[in-house]
C-alpha positions as CSV (number, residue, x, y, z in Angstrom):
1,M,175.1,199.6,141.7
2,G,175.5,203.2,140.7
3,R,173.0,205.1,138.7
4,K,173.5,205.2,134.9
5,K,174.9,208.5,133.7
6,V,172.9,210.4,131.2
7,P,175.0,211.9,128.3
8,P,174.8,215.7,128.0
9,S,173.3,215.4,124.5
10,A,170.5,213.1,125.8
11,L,169.8,215.5,128.6
12,A,169.5,218.4,126.2
13,K,167.1,216.5,124.0
14,A,165.0,215.5,127.0
15,L,164.9,219.2,128.2
16,A,163.9,220.3,124.7
17,K,160.8,218.0,124.8
18,L,159.5,219.4,128.1
19,P,156.3,221.3,128.0
20,I,157.0,225.0,128.6
21,D,155.3,225.1,132.0
22,D,157.2,222.1,133.3
23,A,160.4,223.6,132.1
24,K,159.7,226.8,133.9
25,K,159.0,224.9,137.1
26,L,162.3,223.1,136.8
27,L,164.1,226.4,136.3
28,A,162.4,227.8,139.4
29,V,163.6,224.7,141.4
30,A,167.1,225.1,140.1
31,A,167.1,228.8,141.0
32,R,166.0,228.1,144.6
33,T,168.7,225.5,144.9
34,A,171.4,228.0,143.9
35,R,170.0,230.9,145.9
36,A,172.0,230.3,149.0
37,R,175.2,230.0,147.0
38,S,175.1,232.8,144.5
39,R,172.8,235.7,143.8
40,T,174.3,236.3,140.4
41,I,173.4,232.8,139.2
42,V,169.8,233.2,140.2
43,A,169.7,236.5,138.4
44,L,171.5,235.0,135.5
45,G,169.0,232.2,135.1
46,S,165.9,234.4,135.2
47,S,167.3,237.4,133.2
48,H,168.9,235.2,130.6
49,L,165.6,233.3,130.2
50,A,163.8,236.6,129.7
51,R,166.4,237.9,127.4
52,V,166.7,235.0,125.1
53,S,163.0,234.4,125.0
54,R,162.6,237.5,122.9
55,W,165.1,236.2,120.3
56,V,164.3,232.5,120.0
57,D,161.4,230.2,120.6
58,A,160.5,230.1,124.3
59,Q,161.0,226.4,124.7
60,D,164.5,226.6,123.3
61,A,165.2,229.5,125.6
62,V,164.2,227.4,128.6
63,T,166.5,224.6,127.5
64,L,169.4,227.0,127.1
65,A,168.8,228.5,130.5
66,L,168.5,225.1,132.2
67,C,171.7,223.9,130.5
68,A,173.5,227.0,131.7
69,L,172.3,226.4,135.2
70,A,173.3,222.7,135.1
71,C,176.8,223.8,134.0
72,V,177.0,226.2,137.0
73,F,175.7,223.6,139.4
74,T,178.5,221.3,138.3
75,Y,181.0,223.9,139.5
76,L,179.0,224.5,142.8
77,A,179.0,220.7,143.5
78,A,182.7,220.5,142.9
79,S,183.3,223.3,145.4
80,Y,181.2,221.6,148.1
81,V,183.2,218.4,147.7
82,S,186.6,220.1,147.9
83,A,185.7,222.9,150.3
84,A,187.3,221.0,153.2
85,L,190.6,220.5,151.4
86,V,190.9,223.9,149.5
87,P,191.8,227.0,151.5
88,K,189.2,229.7,151.5
89,V,190.3,233.2,150.4
90,D,188.3,236.2,151.5
91,V,189.0,239.5,149.7
92,A,186.4,242.1,150.4
93,L,185.3,244.9,148.1
94,T,185.7,248.4,149.3
95,D,182.6,250.6,149.5
96,E,183.7,252.4,146.3
97,E,184.2,249.1,144.5
98,R,180.7,248.1,145.3
99,R,179.5,250.8,143.0
100,G,178.5,253.0,145.9
101,G,179.7,256.0,143.9
102,Y,182.6,258.3,144.7
103,D,182.2,261.7,146.4
104,A,184.7,264.3,145.6
105,P,186.6,266.0,148.5
106,G,183.9,268.7,148.3
107,G,181.2,266.2,148.8
108,K,179.6,266.0,145.3
109,S,179.6,263.0,143.1
110,Q,182.0,263.5,140.3
111,K,181.5,262.8,136.6
112,W,184.2,262.4,134.0
113,K,183.9,265.3,131.5
114,R,183.0,264.1,128.1
115,G,186.0,264.5,125.7
116,A,188.4,265.5,128.5
117,P,192.0,264.1,127.9
118,F,193.5,261.6,130.3
119,P,196.3,263.0,132.4
120,K,199.7,261.4,131.8
121,D,200.5,260.5,135.4
122,R,197.2,259.3,136.7
123,I,194.3,257.1,135.5
124,P,190.7,258.4,135.9
125,C,188.4,255.5,136.8
126,Y,184.7,256.0,135.8
127,D,181.7,253.9,134.9
128,P,181.2,254.1,131.1
129,G,177.4,253.7,131.5
130,T,177.0,256.7,133.8
131,M,180.3,258.6,133.4
132,E,180.4,258.7,137.3
133,M,183.8,258.5,138.9
134,L,184.3,255.1,140.6
135,G,187.0,256.4,142.9
136,P,190.1,258.5,143.1
137,D,192.5,258.5,140.2
138,M,195.0,255.7,140.1
139,P,198.8,256.5,139.6
140,A,200.1,255.6,136.2
141,M,203.2,253.5,136.4
142,S,206.4,254.7,134.7
143,A,208.9,252.6,132.8
144,A,211.1,252.4,135.9
145,D,208.1,251.1,137.9
146,V,207.5,248.4,135.4
147,K,211.1,247.3,135.3
148,A,211.0,247.0,139.1
149,A,207.9,244.9,138.9
150,I,209.6,242.6,136.4
151,A,212.6,242.2,138.7
152,K,210.3,241.2,141.6
153,A,208.6,238.7,139.3
154,R,211.9,237.2,138.2
155,I,213.0,236.5,141.8
156,A,209.6,234.9,142.6
157,Q,209.7,232.8,139.4
158,K,213.0,231.1,140.3
159,Q,211.3,229.7,143.4
160,W,208.1,228.8,141.7
161,A,209.8,227.1,138.8
162,T,210.8,224.3,141.2
163,S,207.2,223.7,142.4
164,S,205.5,220.4,141.6
165,F,202.4,220.0,139.4
166,A,200.5,219.1,142.5
167,K,201.5,222.4,144.1
168,R,200.4,224.3,141.0
169,R,197.0,222.4,140.9
170,S,196.5,223.4,144.5
171,L,196.8,227.1,143.5
172,L,194.3,226.6,140.7
173,R,191.8,225.0,143.1
174,V,192.1,228.0,145.4
175,I,191.5,230.4,142.5
176,Q,188.6,228.1,141.4
177,R,187.0,228.3,144.9
178,F,187.5,232.1,145.1
179,V,185.8,232.6,141.7
180,L,182.9,230.3,142.6
181,E,182.2,232.1,145.9
182,N,182.7,235.6,144.6
183,Q,180.9,235.6,141.3
184,D,178.7,238.6,142.2
185,E,181.6,240.8,143.2
186,I,183.7,239.9,140.2
187,C,180.8,240.7,137.8
188,E,179.8,243.9,139.6
189,V,183.3,245.4,139.9
190,S,184.3,244.9,136.2
191,G,183.5,248.5,135.2
192,A,183.4,247.6,131.5
193,G,179.8,248.6,130.9
194,K,178.6,245.1,130.2
195,P,175.4,243.6,131.7
196,L,175.7,241.0,134.4
197,V,174.6,238.2,132.1
198,D,177.5,239.0,129.6
199,A,179.9,239.2,132.5
200,A,178.8,235.9,134.0
201,F,178.9,234.0,130.7
202,G,181.9,235.7,129.0
203,E,184.1,236.0,132.1
204,I,183.1,233.6,134.9
205,L,182.2,230.5,133.0
206,T,185.0,230.8,130.4
207,T,187.6,231.2,133.2
208,M,186.1,228.3,135.1
209,E,186.3,226.1,132.0
210,K,190.0,226.9,131.6
211,I,190.7,226.0,135.3
212,K,188.9,222.7,134.9
213,W,190.9,221.8,131.7
214,L,194.2,222.7,133.3
215,L,193.4,220.6,136.4
216,K,192.6,217.6,134.3
217,E,194.9,217.9,131.3
218,G,197.6,220.4,132.1
219,E,200.3,218.1,133.5
220,R,199.7,215.6,130.7
221,W,200.8,218.1,128.1
222,L,203.8,219.5,130.0
223,R,205.3,216.1,131.0
224,P,208.5,215.1,129.1
225,E,207.5,213.5,125.8
226,K,209.4,210.6,124.4
227,R,210.5,210.8,120.7
228,G,212.1,208.3,118.4
229,A,215.9,208.7,118.0
230,G,216.0,207.2,114.6
231,L,217.9,204.2,113.2
232,M,221.3,205.8,113.2
233,M,220.8,206.6,116.9
234,F,219.1,203.4,117.9
235,Y,221.2,203.1,121.0
236,K,220.1,206.5,122.4
237,S,216.9,207.7,124.0
238,A,215.4,211.0,123.0
239,R,212.7,213.2,124.6
240,V,211.3,216.7,124.6
241,E,211.0,218.7,127.8
242,Y,208.8,221.7,128.4
243,R,210.6,224.1,130.7
244,P,209.2,227.4,132.1
245,V,210.0,230.4,129.9
246,G,210.6,232.6,132.9
247,V,208.8,235.9,133.2
248,M,205.9,236.2,130.7
249,G,204.7,239.7,129.8
250,A,201.1,240.2,128.8
251,I,199.4,243.4,127.5
252,V,195.6,242.9,127.5
253,P,192.6,245.0,126.6
254,W,189.6,246.2,128.6
255,N,186.7,244.3,127.0
256,Y,186.9,241.3,129.4
257,P,188.6,242.8,132.5
258,F,188.5,239.6,134.6
259,H,189.1,236.9,132.0
260,N,191.8,238.9,130.2
261,V,193.9,238.9,133.4
262,F,193.2,235.4,134.6
263,N,193.5,233.7,131.1
264,P,197.3,234.3,130.8
265,L,197.7,234.0,134.6
266,L,196.3,230.4,134.8
267,A,198.4,229.0,132.0
268,N,201.6,230.7,133.0
269,V,201.6,229.8,136.7
270,F,200.7,226.2,135.8
271,A,203.7,226.2,133.4
272,G,206.0,227.5,136.2
273,N,206.3,231.1,135.0
274,A,205.8,234.5,136.6
275,L,203.5,236.9,134.9
276,V,203.6,240.7,134.5
277,V,200.3,241.8,133.0
278,K,199.6,245.3,131.8
279,V,195.9,246.0,131.9
280,S,194.2,248.7,129.9
281,E,193.8,252.1,131.4
282,H,190.1,251.6,130.8
283,A,190.0,248.5,133.1
284,S,192.3,249.7,135.9
285,W,189.6,250.0,138.4
286,S,188.6,246.4,138.6
287,S,192.2,245.2,138.4
288,K,192.9,246.5,141.9
289,Y,190.4,244.0,143.3
290,Y,191.7,241.2,141.1
291,G,195.3,242.0,142.1
292,R,194.4,241.7,145.8
293,A,192.6,238.4,145.1
294,I,195.6,237.0,143.2
295,K,198.0,237.8,146.0
296,A,195.7,236.2,148.6
297,C,195.4,233.0,146.5
298,L,199.2,232.8,146.1
299,A,199.7,233.3,149.8
300,A,197.1,230.6,150.6
301,V,199.3,227.9,149.0
302,G,202.6,229.3,150.1
303,A,203.5,230.6,146.7
304,P,205.6,233.8,146.4
305,T,203.2,236.7,146.3
306,D,205.3,238.6,143.8
307,L,204.8,235.9,141.2
308,V,202.1,237.9,139.4
309,Q,202.5,241.7,138.9
310,I,199.7,243.9,137.6
311,V,200.8,247.0,135.7
312,H,198.6,250.1,135.4
313,G,199.5,252.9,133.0
314,Y,199.6,254.1,129.4
315,A,201.8,253.4,126.4
316,E,205.0,254.0,128.4
317,A,204.1,251.2,130.8
318,G,203.1,248.9,128.0
319,G,206.4,249.6,126.1
320,A,208.3,248.8,129.3
321,V,206.6,245.4,129.5
322,V,208.0,244.6,126.0
323,T,211.5,246.1,126.4
324,G,212.0,245.8,130.2
325,G,213.3,242.2,130.4
326,C,210.3,239.8,130.0
327,D,211.3,236.6,128.4
328,K,208.2,236.5,126.1
329,V,205.3,238.8,125.5
330,V,201.7,238.2,124.6
331,F,199.8,241.1,123.2
332,V,196.0,241.3,122.7
333,G,194.8,244.4,121.0
334,S,194.6,246.3,117.8
335,T,196.7,245.6,114.7
336,G,198.4,249.0,114.7
337,V,199.6,248.7,118.3
338,G,200.5,245.0,117.6
339,R,203.0,246.2,114.9
340,A,204.5,248.6,117.4
341,V,204.9,245.9,119.9
342,M,206.6,243.7,117.4
343,R,209.0,246.4,116.4
344,A,210.0,247.1,120.0
345,A,210.4,243.4,120.8
346,A,212.7,243.0,117.7
347,E,215.4,245.1,119.4
348,T,215.9,242.5,122.1
349,L,214.7,239.5,120.1
350,T,211.9,239.0,122.6
351,P,209.4,236.4,121.1
352,V,205.9,237.7,120.9
353,V,202.4,236.3,120.5
354,L,200.0,238.6,118.7
355,E,196.2,238.3,119.0
356,L,195.0,241.3,117.0
357,G,191.7,242.5,115.5
358,G,189.1,240.4,113.9
359,K,186.2,240.8,111.4
360,D,184.7,237.4,111.5
361,P,182.3,236.2,108.8
362,F,179.0,234.6,109.7
363,I,177.8,232.6,106.7
364,V,174.2,231.3,106.3
365,L,174.0,228.7,103.6
366,Q,171.0,227.7,101.5
367,D,170.2,224.7,103.8
368,A,170.7,226.5,107.1
369,D,168.2,226.3,109.9
370,L,167.1,229.8,110.7
371,S,165.7,228.9,114.1
372,Q,169.2,228.0,115.0
373,C,171.3,230.7,113.3
374,V,169.2,233.8,114.0
375,P,169.7,233.8,117.8
376,M,173.4,233.0,117.2
377,A,173.6,236.0,114.8
378,L,172.2,238.3,117.4
379,R,174.6,237.0,120.0
380,G,177.5,237.3,117.7
381,A,176.8,240.9,116.8
382,F,175.4,242.3,120.1
383,Q,177.2,240.4,122.9
384,S,179.1,242.8,125.1
385,C,177.7,245.6,122.8
386,G,179.8,244.2,119.9
387,Q,183.1,244.7,121.8
388,N,184.5,241.3,121.1
389,C,187.5,240.5,119.0
390,A,185.9,237.3,117.8
391,G,182.5,238.9,117.3
392,A,180.6,238.4,114.1
393,E,180.8,241.5,111.9
394,R,180.1,240.3,108.4
395,F,176.9,238.4,107.7
396,Y,176.6,236.6,104.3
397,V,173.1,235.1,103.8
398,H,172.0,233.0,100.9
399,A,169.4,234.7,98.7
400,K,166.8,231.9,99.5
401,K,167.2,232.6,103.2
402,Y,167.8,236.3,103.0
403,D,164.3,237.8,103.4
404,E,163.3,235.6,106.2
405,F,166.6,236.0,108.0
406,V,166.3,239.8,107.8
407,K,162.7,239.7,109.0
408,R,163.6,237.6,112.1
409,V,166.7,239.6,112.9
410,V,165.0,242.9,112.6
411,A,162.0,241.8,114.8
412,A,164.3,240.5,117.5
413,A,166.9,243.4,117.4
414,S,164.2,246.0,117.7
415,K,163.3,244.6,121.1
416,C,166.8,244.8,122.5
417,R,167.0,246.9,125.6
418,Q,170.1,249.0,126.3
419,G,171.2,250.7,129.5
420,W,173.4,250.8,132.6
421,A,175.2,247.5,133.2
422,L,173.8,246.9,136.7
423,A,170.2,247.9,135.9
424,P,167.6,245.1,135.6
425,N,166.4,243.8,132.3
426,V,169.3,245.2,130.2
427,D,170.4,243.3,127.1
428,C,173.1,245.6,125.8
429,G,175.4,247.9,127.9
430,A,177.7,250.8,127.2
431,M,180.7,251.2,125.0
432,C,183.9,251.4,127.0
433,M,186.2,253.4,124.8
434,P,185.9,257.2,124.4
435,N,184.7,258.2,120.9
436,Q,184.1,254.5,119.9
437,A,180.3,255.2,119.4
438,A,181.1,258.1,117.2
439,Y,183.5,255.9,115.1
440,V,180.8,253.3,114.7
441,Q,178.4,256.0,113.6
442,S,180.9,257.1,110.9
443,L,180.9,253.5,109.6
444,V,177.2,253.3,109.5
445,D,176.8,256.7,107.9
446,D,179.3,255.7,105.2
447,A,177.3,252.5,104.5
448,V,174.0,254.4,104.3
449,A,175.5,257.0,102.0
450,K,176.6,254.2,99.7
451,G,173.2,252.5,99.5
452,A,172.7,250.4,102.7
453,T,169.6,250.8,104.8
454,A,169.5,250.8,108.6
455,A,166.5,248.5,109.3
456,V,167.1,248.9,113.1
457,G,169.0,251.6,114.9
458,G,171.6,253.4,113.0
459,A,171.6,256.7,115.0
460,M,173.6,257.4,118.1
461,D,171.0,259.8,119.4
462,A,168.2,257.1,119.4
463,D,167.7,253.7,120.8
464,A,167.1,250.5,118.9
465,A,163.3,251.3,118.6
466,G,164.1,254.7,117.2
467,Q,163.2,256.7,120.3
468,A,165.2,259.9,120.7
469,R,167.6,260.4,123.6
470,P,169.6,263.5,124.5
471,I,173.3,263.8,124.3
472,S,174.6,266.6,126.5
473,H,177.8,267.7,128.1
474,W,177.3,265.4,131.1
475,S,175.3,262.7,129.4
476,P,176.6,259.2,129.1
477,Y,174.6,258.6,126.0
478,D,177.6,259.0,123.7
479,R,178.7,255.7,125.1
480,F,175.5,253.9,124.0
481,Y,175.3,253.0,120.4
482,P,172.0,251.2,119.7
483,P,172.0,247.7,118.3
484,T,171.9,248.3,114.5
485,V,170.9,246.1,111.6
486,L,172.1,247.1,108.1
487,V,170.8,245.6,104.9
488,G,171.8,246.0,101.3
489,V,175.5,246.1,102.3
490,T,178.3,245.7,99.8
491,H,182.1,245.2,100.1
492,E,182.7,248.8,98.8
493,M,181.6,250.1,102.2
494,R,184.0,250.8,105.1
495,I,181.9,248.7,107.5
496,M,182.9,245.6,105.6
497,R,186.6,246.4,105.7
498,E,187.3,248.0,109.1
499,E,186.8,246.4,112.5
500,V,183.6,247.9,113.9
501,F,183.9,246.7,117.6
502,G,180.3,247.8,118.1
503,P,176.7,246.4,117.9
504,V,176.2,246.4,114.1
505,L,174.8,243.5,112.2
506,A,175.7,244.1,108.5
507,I,174.1,241.7,106.0
508,V,175.2,240.9,102.5
509,K,173.1,238.8,100.1
510,I,174.9,235.9,98.4
511,H,173.9,233.4,95.7
512,S,176.3,230.5,96.1
513,D,178.7,228.8,98.4
514,D,181.7,229.9,96.3
515,E,180.6,233.5,96.5
516,A,180.3,233.3,100.3
517,V,183.9,231.9,100.5
518,A,185.3,234.6,98.1
519,L,183.7,237.4,100.1
520,A,184.6,236.0,103.5
521,N,188.2,235.7,102.4
522,D,188.2,239.2,100.9
523,C,189.4,240.7,104.1
524,D,192.6,241.7,105.8
525,F,191.7,239.9,109.0
526,G,191.5,236.2,109.7
527,L,190.6,235.4,113.3
528,G,187.4,233.3,113.5
529,S,184.6,232.3,111.3
530,N,181.1,230.8,111.6
531,V,179.2,228.7,109.0
532,F,175.6,227.5,109.2
533,G,174.1,224.8,107.1
534,S,174.0,221.0,106.8
535,R,177.0,219.5,108.5
536,K,178.8,218.2,105.4
537,R,178.2,221.4,103.4
538,A,179.2,223.7,106.2
539,L,182.4,221.8,106.9
540,R,183.2,222.0,103.2
541,V,182.7,225.7,103.1
542,G,184.6,226.2,106.4
543,A,187.6,224.3,105.1
544,K,188.0,227.0,102.5
545,L,188.0,230.0,104.9
546,N,191.3,231.7,105.6
547,A,190.9,232.0,109.3
548,G,192.4,230.7,112.5
549,M,189.2,229.1,113.7
550,T,185.9,227.9,112.3
551,T,182.7,227.1,114.2
552,V,180.0,225.1,112.4
553,N,176.4,225.7,113.4
554,D,177.3,227.8,116.4
555,F,179.0,231.0,117.3
556,C,182.6,231.1,118.5
557,A,182.3,227.8,120.2
558,T,186.0,227.2,119.7
559,Y,186.8,229.6,122.6
560,M,184.8,227.5,125.1
561,A,186.6,224.3,124.0
562,Q,189.6,224.8,126.2
563,S,191.8,222.2,124.5
564,L,191.8,224.2,121.3
565,P,194.3,227.1,120.6
566,F,193.0,230.6,120.0
567,G,194.5,232.9,117.3
568,G,194.3,234.1,113.8
569,V,196.1,234.7,110.5
570,K,196.8,237.7,108.3
571,E,196.3,241.0,110.2
572,S,194.7,239.1,113.1
573,G,198.1,238.1,114.3
574,F,200.1,234.9,114.7
575,D,201.0,232.2,117.2
576,R,198.4,230.9,119.6
577,F,197.3,231.1,123.2
578,G,194.9,228.7,124.9
579,G,194.7,225.0,124.5
580,V,197.6,222.6,124.3
581,E,199.5,224.8,121.9
582,G,199.0,227.9,124.1
583,L,200.1,226.0,127.3
584,R,203.2,224.7,125.7
585,G,203.8,228.2,124.3
586,C,204.5,229.2,127.9
587,C,207.5,227.0,127.9
588,H,210.9,226.6,126.3
589,V,211.0,223.4,124.2
590,K,214.1,221.6,125.1
591,S,215.5,218.5,123.2
592,V,217.3,215.9,125.4
593,V,219.3,212.8,124.3
594,V,220.6,210.3,126.8
595,D,222.0,206.7,126.7
596,G,219.4,204.2,125.8
597,V,220.0,202.0,128.8
598,P,220.7,203.8,132.2
599,G,224.1,203.0,133.6
600,I,225.4,201.5,130.3
601,R,227.6,203.8,128.2
602,T,226.8,203.7,124.5
603,D,229.7,205.2,122.6
604,I,229.9,205.0,118.8
605,P,231.0,201.5,117.9
606,R,234.7,201.4,116.9
607,P,234.1,200.1,113.3
608,L,231.7,203.1,112.8
609,Q,234.3,205.4,114.2
610,A,236.9,204.1,111.8
611,R,234.7,204.5,108.8
612,S,233.5,208.0,109.6
613,I,234.8,210.6,107.3
614,H,234.0,213.2,110.0
615,W,236.3,211.7,112.6
616,F,238.7,214.5,113.6
617,P,241.5,215.3,114.3
618,Y,242.9,211.8,113.9
619,D,242.1,208.4,112.4
620,P,242.9,205.7,114.9
621,V,243.1,202.9,112.4
622,G,244.4,204.7,109.4
623,V,241.5,204.0,107.1
624,V,240.4,207.5,106.2
625,H,243.8,209.3,106.2
626,A,246.0,206.3,105.0
627,D,248.7,207.2,102.5
628,P,247.8,206.4,98.9
């Protein structure tokens, strides 16, 4: 007789009741178990424990770390079971990709000059946390290069479209095993300036969840679906079929270099499509490694290696993805560029999916539990240094909770440590985009000038604790904006209107649920939203929010629930990717009607033919067109 399975909720409750010393011992045992499989996961468990312990109660931190490790061990166990059946793919990092630094031809380590323009025909690759060059410049692809890549993908797609779901699952399992066995390399090579803990949780675990969902549910949602034919067509059988769209184009940003490539890849190859993905010029370095890995995984299952094409370049290359012959395009990026993509796609009537900017509200109601929502607020604002489209940017806190919320947030944020992504004990990394920190500073300065107060941070030349740091010609510090907490914020300030994309937690005091809803909806964006309070009350408030997604008593949990679609309303875009709707969005929806009984012809009965006023060009029995 098998052992009784313990529900995840019961496990979490049991862990929460553990004495702190026992919980730490359990964590140590878990880390030793994982040591042989992944150095990153060991580092992840210990560093995340230390990191979160400063923000929440230590016992809750241990519970969170243990649950994270338990989740990872599930993946590791799955890899052990299937290792004999799933081909192993080895793709080694080059010495430069291992962050060994790049020596110029003259022998000196190069740095990217602050403020220098990018050349048009090549892409400089540098670490935003040190400004050191990661390797030689990459060539920027022209429009002709992109069209050639689309042509290759189309040839490969015609072969892949005939593959079975079993074949497609085998490809996903190869990718799954590769990711499991190369977590360290994937995190280290990203070059986006984010700490390993953010890379592991935001990129690795999210991607693995998507693979798991597709393996389990993908075929179910792409199989032909029977529909009712109606009373008038009772003798027919009707169904909907989901056919591959062909070549999907994707233009993705730099903030999640690994997941932004593999997220559209997984859904499209499972749907039978080819993918041409244009990566940001700020994430080109890591995409070289990912591209080699993708081709190796395709080859391992006998799939055409041209099925996925990675495009490097600037606006010309992105425009060619839209106008160069793709059958559909997904764009993830800013609202302004999204409009340009839509205009270009209109010339060829190419359908587009737009996932644009966000300025998500984070509402703390009168009956919210601060011990729960404060750590979520910090994660929502400071995760990946605030460079998250679904990050929390507007915090509305009820007056009865306001003072205590501010006190706890300020105490925790002031302890946040910022630095180079691969350095130990780093909570917040660098900002990837040039001049982004200066833009964030302009928003903070505007808020302070209009009456807000920077309770933590607020100055680009100082860290979160207020310690001065130099900004010089070769310094990377203009890429480090300190975690900042603003209080006394109003909607007249730019920081409540414009997308920040930086580590700023701006707090507004509210006095009622209706005021919270009105202020939250007073925004041009409508991507996600987060509401904290009693379940019934929070759901009632969330139902009134004009957003594509709402999470109750958590932050952005909708993205980890892989069955759910992701997308927004208003200037946050339209249509969806992810989940059932996103998977089916990779397909043409085709209506099919056949005879109800195979082998038996079901014409319209003769009496109905005779009485049909639409029968043309003759009336066989003279009823309709009989002479008067």
